[in-house]
C-alpha angles and dihedrals in degrees: 000000000000121000116233117203123180121179121202136168122240112179104302093342132097108215115203112199108202124194132180130016123338106204142130090295102044102030094083088063090055092044090054091050092050095046090049092052092051093046088053090055101264105142101157107067133172116197110203108208097175091109095048117111097182137019124183135185091276090058092049089051089054092053093046091050090050089050091055090049096053093043089056085065094043088257132128142226120212128184131218112209135143099161112113094213093056094039091052089062092056090046094049092049094045091240091129084080090053103043127049102229121199137185096230139022089240092057091048094051094044097042094046093051094060 
């Protein structure tokens, strides 16, 4: 399965739309994209996981790493996810306490801006 990553700007946010499977084979592509955004000065990032069919521990590690990078610049990383199978992974690992998780990109960008 190929991983699709599209980056768009929404106000001061970089929105990363992810599609496909985020696993040990595809996670490095996502990691590179997130590192590139931070190095370009994007410290408020929303990762839209609505198009993700599968997420493993490697993918979780990439998201945690990106969160640490943006926090070092007083930024934030929010997730958009409504799929039970993906949300379950965040709940089991306790990462729902680490990441703000929203139902829509619009919610993520308006809530984070407050």
